[in-house]
C-alpha positions in Angstrom: 3.2 -50.8 -49.8 1.9 -48.3 -47.1 1.6 -45.0 -49.1 0.4 -47.0 -52.2 -2.4 -48.6 -50.3 -3.5 -45.5 -48.7 -3.4 -43.7 -51.9 -5.6 -46.3 -53.5 -8.2 -46.0 -50.4 -8.2 -42.2 -50.7 -8.7 -42.1 -54.4 -11.8 -44.0 -53.9 -12.8 -41.4 -51.2 -13.0 -44.6 -49.0 -12.6 -44.5 -45.2 -10.8 -46.9 -43.0 -14.3 -47.9 -41.5 -15.7 -48.5 -45.1 -12.6 -50.5 -46.1 -13.0 -52.5 -42.9 -16.6 -53.4 -43.7 -15.6 -54.2 -47.3 -13.0 -56.7 -46.8 -13.6 -57.9 -43.2 -10.2 -56.7 -42.0 -10.0 -54.4 -38.9 -9.4 -50.8 -39.6 -6.4 -51.0 -36.9 -4.8 -53.6 -38.8 -5.2 -51.7 -42.2 -3.8 -48.6 -40.6 -0.7 -50.2 -39.4 -0.3 -51.6 -43.0 -0.8 -48.1 -44.4 1.9 -46.7 -42.1 4.3 -49.5 -43.0 4.5 -50.7 -39.2 3.3 -54.2 -40.5 3.2 -56.0 -43.7 0.2 -58.1 -44.8 0.5 -61.7 -45.5 0.5 -62.8 -49.0 -3.1 -63.8 -48.8 -4.3 -60.6 -47.3 -2.3 -58.7 -50.0 -4.2 -60.7 -52.8 -7.5 -60.0 -51.0 -6.8 -56.0 -51.2 -5.5 -56.2 -54.7 -8.9 -57.9 -55.7 -10.8 -55.5 -53.8 -9.0 -52.6 -55.6 -9.0 -54.3 -59.0 -5.2 -54.1 -59.4 -2.2 -56.5 -59.3 -0.4 -57.5 -56.1 2.6 -56.0 -57.5 0.8 -52.7 -57.8 0.6 -52.6 -54.0 4.1 -52.6 -53.7 3.8 -55.6 -51.4 6.7 -57.5 -49.7 5.3 -60.7 -48.7 6.1 -62.2 -45.5 9.0 -64.6 -45.9 8.2 -68.6 -45.6 11.8 -69.4 -44.5 11.2 -72.8 -43.2 8.5 -75.7 -43.2 6.9 -74.5 -40.0 6.3 -71.0 -41.5 4.5 -72.7 -44.4 2.5 -74.6 -42.0 1.4 -71.6 -40.1 0.3 -69.7 -43.1 -3.3 -70.8 -44.3 -4.4 -70.4 -47.8 -5.9 -67.4 -49.5 -8.3 -65.1 -47.9 -7.6 -66.0 -44.3 -5.7 -64.5 -41.4 -2.2 -65.9 -40.9 -1.4 -64.5 -37.4 -2.9 -64.5 -34.0 -2.9 -60.7 -34.0 -4.9 -60.7 -37.4 -7.5 -63.0 -35.9 -7.7 -60.9 -32.7 -8.6 -57.8 -34.9 -11.3 -59.8 -36.4 -12.7 -60.7 -33.1 -12.7 -57.1 -32.4 -15.6 -56.8 -34.9 -17.3 -59.7 -33.4 -17.3 -58.1 -30.0 -16.8 -54.6 -30.6 -15.4 -52.3 -27.8 -18.4 -50.1 -27.1 -20.1 -53.1 -25.7 -17.0 -55.4 -24.7 -13.6 -55.2 -23.1 -11.1 -57.4 -25.1 -8.0 -58.5 -23.0 -5.1 -60.1 -25.2 -2.9 -62.4 -23.2 -5.0 -62.5 -20.2 -3.0 -63.5 -17.1 -4.5 -65.8 -14.4 -2.7 -64.1 -11.7 -1.3 -60.4 -10.7 2.1 -61.7 -10.8 1.4 -63.0 -14.3 2.1 -66.5 -13.3 -0.3 -69.4 -14.5 -1.6 -70.0 -17.9 -2.4 -66.9 -20.2 -5.4 -67.0 -22.2 -5.0 -65.6 -25.8 -8.1 -63.3 -25.4 -10.6 -62.7 -22.7 -13.9 -61.1 -23.7 -15.8 -59.2 -20.9 -19.4 -58.0 -21.8 -20.2 -54.8 -20.4 -24.1 -54.8 -20.9 -26.2 -56.1 -18.1 -28.9 -57.3 -20.6 -26.1 -59.7 -22.1 -25.3 -61.0 -18.5 -21.9 -59.3 -18.2 -20.5 -62.7 -19.0 -16.9 -63.6 -20.0 -15.7 -65.5 -23.0 -12.4 -67.3 -23.1 -10.7 -67.7 -26.4 -7.7 -69.6 -27.6 -6.4 -68.9 -31.1 -4.9 -71.5 -33.1 -3.5 -70.3 -36.5 -2.4 -73.9 -37.8 -3.7 -77.4 -37.0 -0.2 -77.9 -35.4 -1.0 -75.3 -32.9 -4.3 -76.9 -32.2 -2.8 -80.3 -31.7 -0.5 -79.1 -28.8 -3.7 -77.6 -27.3 -5.5 -80.8 -27.8 -2.8 -83.0 -26.3 -2.6 -81.0 -23.2 -6.3 -79.7 -22.8 -6.1 -80.1 -19.0 -4.1 -76.7 -19.1 -7.3 -75.0 -20.0 -9.2 -76.2 -17.1 -8.6 -73.1 -14.8 -9.7 -70.8 -17.5 -12.9 -73.0 -18.3 -13.9 -72.8 -14.6 -13.6 -69.0 -14.7 -15.4 -68.0 -17.9 -19.0 -68.8 -19.1 -17.9 -70.2 -22.4 -14.7 -71.4 -23.8 -13.7 -71.1 -27.5 -11.1 -72.2 -30.0 -10.8 -69.7 -32.9 -9.1 -70.8 -36.3 -8.9 -69.9 -39.9 -11.8 -71.5 -41.9 -9.6 -73.9 -43.7 -8.2 -75.3 -40.2 -11.7 -75.5 -38.3 -13.0 -78.4 -40.0 -9.9 -80.5 -38.8 -10.5 -79.3 -35.3 -14.3 -79.6 -34.8 -14.4 -83.4 -34.4 -11.6 -83.3 -31.9 -13.0 -80.5 -29.4 -13.5 -81.6 -25.7 -16.9 -81.6 -24.7 -18.4 -78.1 -24.2 -15.7 -76.2 -26.2 -16.8 -74.0 -28.9 -15.2 -73.3 -32.3 -15.4 -70.1 -34.4 -13.8 -70.0 -37.9 -12.7 -67.0 -39.4 -11.7 -65.7 -43.1 -11.3 -62.2 -44.6 -14.4 -62.9 -46.9 -16.9 -64.5 -44.4 -15.5 -62.9 -41.1 -16.0 -64.8 -38.2 -18.6 -67.7 -37.9 -19.7 -70.3 -35.0 -18.8 -73.6 -36.3 -19.4 -75.3 -33.0 -21.5 -73.7 -30.3 -19.7 -73.5 -26.8 -21.5 -74.7 -23.7 -22.7 -71.8 -21.5 -22.0 -72.6 -17.8 -21.8 -70.9 -14.4 -18.3 -69.4 -14.0 -16.4 -69.3 -10.8 -15.8 -65.8 -9.5 -12.3 -64.3 -10.2 -10.3 -63.6 -7.0 -8.5 -60.3 -6.3 -5.2 -61.6 -7.4 -6.6 -62.5 -10.9 -8.5 -59.1 -11.0 -5.2 -57.5 -10.5 -3.6 -59.4 -13.2 -6.3 -58.4 -15.8 -6.2 -54.8 -14.6 -2.4 -54.8 -15.4 -3.1 -56.3 -18.8 -5.7 -53.8 -19.9 -3.4 -51.0 -18.6 -0.6 -52.3 -20.7 -2.0 -53.5 -23.9 -5.6 -51.9 -24.5 -5.5 -49.6 -27.6 -8.6 -48.6 -29.6 -8.1 -48.2 -33.2 -8.8 -44.8 -34.6 -10.7 -43.8 -37.9 -9.4 -41.5 -40.6 
């Protein structure tokens, strides 16, 4: 669908930044769709088709296969992200790169041992306290159930961040909310509404990261940090 999607956007004289603002999907993700590096979920394709007033078939979409029951369970219904990567791209709009550093798959140590955090958000502005937000992404309720049943695994990161969040699609978040451990926050997300705090996270003093942990984060930043470009 890549070239067709790009043609529709350019026919409207619409920049990637403008499309991002209109549909709530990061321009980095859209750019990868346009170049054919990734295919959107069926839900995302439907959302784009509605935006352009065309049928999904007109986009030339190849919907991601649902080859088994687990695949179906991890694909939320219409208008929502269906992968951790899509959710991370949405969170990059909530915590933009001009004021934050976002570190995906943040390791707890320089040798990459210990629990990895799905996303670590570091505020760069002194006026905002230069605080750390720890995020675990749960695409399905089944993913959350595994986290809930072994919540102690998050203890190390809880102690070393100022707030700890679970982020889930909007249809999944209501099931998670009553089961959250005390102090954890919950953010719901959808393509139409973006990200929204459902349960506030308890702000608390964070233990300082030791040098071994800092080395791990520096390694992660150097290996993974890529800023999307506009066109």
